[in-house]
N, C-alpha and C positions, 0 to 999 in steps of 0.2 A: 232208070225206074231215077223218081226225086226222090231226094235223103229224107224228105219225110214220110215215105210210104213204109209200113208194116210188109215186117218177112210175111203175112200171111194175105195179104193182098199182093206181095209177086210171085209168091206161087202160086197164088190162084187163079192170077194176071188178071182179076181186078181189080178196080178201084173203087172207093166210097163217094157214091155221089153227093153225100150231103154229109153234113156233121152229125146227124141223127140218122144217117144209115146204119144199120147193123147188122152183121153177117151172121149169120146165124153158126155159132159153134160146138153145139149140144149133140153129133153125131157120137156116137162110137166107136169107130172104124170110119175112116172114106169112104165119101155117096162114089159106088160104081163097084165095089169091090165082092158087093156079093151075086147074087144070081140073077141074071140077064132078063128083065120082064117085069120085076121084082119092085117096088118102092114103099120108102120108108112106111108111107099108110096102110100097106098092104102087114107090115110085124104089127107081134105081136106085143113085143119092146114100146110100140107106138102111147105116148101118152095125153089124153086128149083134154083142153074145155073149150071154152068158147073162144080165147084168143091165143090160146099158146099150144105147140103139140110141142111135147118133150120126147127126147128118150130115156126109158127107164133105165135103164145100162149106166147111164150117166147122173141117176138120181141125186149122190152124193155132190156132183159139182155144179148140181142146180141153182142160179140165180133169180132172185124174184122178177126178173125183166129179161128182156127180149137176147139178149146177150146169152142166153143156151138153150135155144130154140132150134129145134130142126124147122123142116118142110119136107109134108110129104109127100111130094111130088119125086123128092130126088132119090135116085137110085138106091137101090137100096147097099150095106154096107155087108162084110164077111158076119156081120153077127142076126143078121135077119133067119127070124124062125116065124113058122107058116101061124097065120091067126086064128087060135082053133073057137 
């Protein structure tokens, strides 16, 4: 790994494509730790606007930008609950 890589990039096995690339870091728990076949988009904790998707369980850490976003297509985390 290059010295300027962040710890998150090393753990995720990815590298930012450009300086404007923002990794989604708003998940309550690591994606994929919840029920199989479910996504963040089917969870009751997802907060949607026209532009952003955020996890309401992390509301205290929300920024006013994409740094605290989540991807609706990400596999569900262990905090996933059915949207009623």
